[in-house]
N, C-alpha and C positions, 0 to 999 in steps of 0.2 A: 853225887847224885847222877843217875842215868836219865837221859832223854827218851820220851815215847811219843809216838805219833798215834793219835785215835780218831779213825775214820769213822763217822757218824753218817748214818742214812736215816731218813725220816720212818717213823711208825705212820700208820693211818693217823692216830691221835696228834702225831707231831705236824704231820702236813695240814691238818685242818686248822691247827693254832698257830700257824706260821707268823701271824701278826703279833704274837707273844715272844718272837724269837728274843729279843733284847734283854726282856726281864728273864727268860729261861737261860740265856747264857750266864748273867748274872748270878742266878741261883744255882746254876751247875756249877760255876767257879767256886763258888762259896762252899758248897758242899764238898767237892773233891779237896779243897784246900784244907777243910776240916779232917780229912782222913790221912793229911799228910802230904800232900803233891804241891809242886809250885807251879802254877799255870803260866805259860809263855804266852800263850794267844789261842784265839779261837777264829777260823777263817771260813766263810762260806765259800764253796767251792763250785766250779761248773766244770763239764767236761769228763768227769768220772762216772761211770755206769753205777758205781756202788757207793759213792759217797756224796752227801749234801753240805757237810761240814767237817773240818778238820781241826783237832785240838791239838796243841804242842804242849806237853808239860813234862816237868822234872819229877822223879820219884827216887827214894832212897833204894828202893829193890822191887823185884818182882811183884812181891806179896803186895806193896803198896799201890803198885799200879794196876793191879788186879781189883782191889777194892776201890779204886777211882773208877774203873770201868763198869764194875758192878753197881756203884752209887749212880752212875749216869744213866745206865740201862735202866735201873729200878724206877727212874722217874718217868718213863713211859712214853717219852718223845721221839727217841732215837734208837737205834740198834747200834752197837759198837764193835769194831775191830780195832785191838791195840798193837801196835807194832814198837819194837824197840830199836832206836836210832843210835848208831855208832858216830861219834865225831870223828874227824880226821885224825886228831892225836891217837883216840883209841884204837882206829883202825891200823894206825902206825905201829902201836903197842902189839896188838895181835899178829901183825905180819912179819915183825921182827922176831917173834916168839916161835915162828913156824920152823919145824925141823929141816 
């Protein structure tokens, strides 16, 4: 399984309904787990100009990660940017395979 970080920024709808955040996080986790990802955590963050939340999840492939991103975005409260994260072991494997 590959690890992904999903940076989420509030939409106008999401900002207006911030008091519902705990329920929305729970619903979001259930929705993305239904498409095949394993949630590792959701964090509210500060100090990033373009992110209010960061979700970390594992997915078997990029297509499943894309489904998760589309699922969360379609709920209307956040816009997402999903990035692939490589573990130290994965980086070691990549580096040792360099010509």
